[in-house]
C-alpha positions in Angstrom: 172.4 131.7 217.3 170.2 132.3 219.9 170.8 130.9 223.4 169.3 127.6 223.3 171.7 127.2 219.8 168.7 127.7 217.2 169.7 129.9 213.9 168.5 133.6 214.7 165.3 133.8 212.5 166.1 137.7 211.5 164.2 137.8 207.9 161.4 135.7 209.1 160.7 138.0 212.1 161.3 141.1 209.6 158.2 139.1 207.3 156.1 138.2 209.9 155.8 141.7 211.9 154.7 143.2 207.5 152.9 140.3 206.9 149.6 141.7 207.6 150.2 145.5 206.6 151.1 144.4 203.2 149.3 143.9 200.4 149.0 140.0 199.0 150.9 141.3 195.7 153.9 142.6 198.0 153.8 139.6 199.9 153.9 137.1 197.2 157.0 139.7 195.2 158.4 139.0 198.6 157.9 135.3 198.3 159.3 135.1 194.8 162.6 137.0 196.5 162.8 134.2 198.9 162.6 131.3 196.1 165.2 133.2 194.5 167.3 132.9 197.7 166.5 129.4 198.4 167.7 127.8 195.3 170.5 130.5 194.6 173.9 130.1 196.1 174.0 133.5 197.8 171.7 134.5 200.7 172.3 137.7 203.3 171.5 135.5 206.3 171.6 131.7 206.7 169.4 129.6 204.4 167.0 128.3 207.3 165.9 131.8 208.0 165.0 132.5 204.2 163.3 129.0 204.4 161.2 129.5 207.1 160.4 132.9 205.6 159.3 131.2 202.5 157.0 128.8 204.6 155.6 131.9 206.4 154.5 134.0 203.6 153.3 130.9 201.2 151.1 130.0 203.7 149.9 133.0 204.2 149.5 133.8 200.7 147.8 129.9 200.4 145.0 130.8 203.2 144.1 133.8 201.7 143.6 132.5 197.9 146.3 134.5 196.4 148.4 131.4 195.3 145.4 130.4 193.5 144.7 133.5 191.2 148.5 133.7 191.2 149.0 130.4 189.7 146.6 131.5 186.8 148.2 135.2 186.5 151.4 133.6 186.3 150.7 131.0 183.7 148.8 133.8 181.6 152.0 136.2 182.0 154.6 133.7 180.7 152.2 132.8 178.2 152.1 136.4 177.0 156.0 136.6 176.1 156.2 139.5 178.1 157.8 138.6 181.1 162.0 139.6 181.3 164.5 137.0 181.7 164.7 137.5 185.4 161.0 137.7 185.8 160.3 134.7 183.7 163.1 132.6 185.9 161.4 133.7 188.9 157.4 133.0 187.5 158.5 129.1 186.3 160.3 128.7 189.4 156.9 129.5 191.5 155.1 127.2 188.7 157.6 124.9 189.7 156.6 124.6 193.6 153.4 125.3 193.0 153.1 122.5 191.0 154.4 120.1 193.2 152.5 121.3 196.1 149.5 121.2 194.3 150.2 118.5 191.5 146.3 118.3 190.1 147.2 121.6 188.6 150.7 121.1 186.9 150.1 120.7 183.6 146.7 123.3 184.2 
């Protein structure tokens, strides 16, 4: 907790510092990790921190246009049948979130 009683955002600040140093692919992989933390039952810091890091990464990737291309690539990767079970779960989670944010693409 900070002096004002707010949760300390250690994960968020780590990603904020690295955001522009990493390429879009690395930021996308970090996004998937935080999606897993948010939906899972164990995480290294508090849930709020992971949620804020996820939002930071999502906004950055959305603004850069990477999420739109990642959406197409993820759909193709899943359709190919070459994704490992853990990867498949992460990619399906991404498609679920992307479909909620962009409902017109949910069935596309």
